[in-house]
N, C-alpha and C positions, 0 to 999 in steps of 0.2 A: 124598194130594197127593204129586206127585213131588218128590224132594228137590232137583232141579237148580233149580227156580224159587225156592228159598230159599238157594241157593249163590252169592250175589253177592259180588263183590270191589270193593275201592275203585277209584274212577276213576283214570285216569292221563291225563296230558297232555304234549304237545310239539308243535311246529309241524308241520302237515301238509305233504307235498310237493305241488308242482303236478301238474296232470294230465299224463299222458304217453300217447302212442298205445298202444293195447292195454289200457290201464286204464279207458278211458271207460266200457265196459259194466260193469265192476265198481263204478265210482263211481256210475253211474246206478242200479244195483241197490241201493246203500246208500241213495240218495235215495228210491227206491220203497219200501224197507223202512221207513224213518223215517215215510213217509206212511202205510203200513199200521199202524204202531205207533200213530200218532195216531188212525187209524180205529178201533183197538181201544178208545181211550178214548171216542170218540163212540158206539161200539156199546154199551159198558157203560152209559154215561149214558142212552142211548135205551131200553135193556132196562129199566132201573130206573124210567124215567119213563112209558114207553108200552108196555112188553112187546114181544112179537114182532109188530111191525107191518111194513109194507112197507119202510120206511126201515132198520129193524134188519135185516131179511132182505137188502136190498141191501149194507149194510156187511158182513154176514157173507159174502155171496158174493164180494165183492171181496177180503177178507182170505183166504178159502180159495183163491181164484184165484192169489193171489201166493204164499202159503206152501207150497201144493202144486206150484207150477210154478217160476216164476222165482227165488223165494226159495231153494228147495231146490237148483235148478241152480246158483245163485251160489256156494253153499257147495261144491258139487262142483267148479266151476271153480276156486275158490281152492285146494282140496286138490290138484288136478292141475297148475294153471298157476302159482300163486304160491308155495305152500308148499315144494315140493321144493328149489328153488334155496336158499331161505332156511335150510332145515334143514341143507343141505350147506355153509353159509357158515362154520361154525366159531365164529361169534359166539354165545357162551353165552347172553346176555341175549335175542338175537333168536330163538334156538332155543327158549328157554323161552316167549317170547311165542307162537311158532307152536304149540308144544304146548298152551298154554292155549287158543288159538283152535280147535285140533282138538277138544279136550275140550268146549269150548263147543258146537261144531257137534253133537257127539253128544248133549249135554244139550238143546240147543234142539230137535233132531229128536225126542228122547224126550218133551219137554214138548208139542211140536206134535201128536204122536200122541195125547196125552191131551186137548188142547184142541180138536183138529180135529172130533171127533164132537159136541162141544158146539156148535160153530159150524155144523156141518152140520145139526143139529136146528133151530138158529135160521133158517138159510138156507131150510130146508124149511117154515118156519112152524109147527114143533112147539113144544110148551111143556115137553118133558121135559128141557130143559137145566137145569144146576144153577147158578142164579144166585149163590148163596153161594160156590161153587167159583170161578166166574168173577171175583167180586169180589176174591178173594184171588189167583188165579193169573194173571189177565191183567196187573195192574200189575207183578207179579214177573217175568213173562215179558218184558214190554216193557223193564223196567229191565235184565235181563240182556242182552237184544238190543242195547239202546242202548250198554251198557258194552262189548259185543263189538265193535260198529262203532267205537266210540271208540278202542279198542286197535288195531284194524286201521288206522284213518285217522291215528292220531297216531304209531304206532311201526312197524308192519309194512309197510304200504303205502309210506310214505316210503323205508324201506329197500329194498324191492323196486323201487320207481321209480328210486332212485339206481343200484342194480345194473343195471337195464335201460338207463338212460341211458348208463352206461359201456360196456355191450355195444354200443349203437347207435353210439357214437362210435368204438369200435374197428372196427366194420363199415365205418363211413364212411371212416376212415383207410385201411383196407386197399383200399377201392374206388378211392381217389385215388392210390394208389401205382402 
């Protein structure tokens, strides 16, 4: 079992910032990720009650489609578009949060590389997946992912959005001069 799915941290909270142009795709990706995490719960329940039937296969295909595509791209976008400015901010707590998120990205990717083949087996209608492993790993993976999104939405995104709003105000002021 990969160690990252056991490496969860306590939840954090603070008010989230409003939406800001340029952040909508990132916000939508979080909504989609949360839906896929719920889909994991439905998949696990389905496997336990019906095995690898058509509905389980559909759930697995949807999950694979997200985590192999938009989910992975979302993390790459954060790494290139959101994190660099925050790492250069000089705000020690914010920098620590970003480092935590970068570490999470690596752990989530590693976990996905272990979970992905299990889901591919289910999507393909095969029965060689390890249900016991999934019973342990899926809830832990989803918990880490939810904590990760919570940190982004309550700490990191609001800071990035505030910084972006200041940049946009400065651009608008210069344009009016």
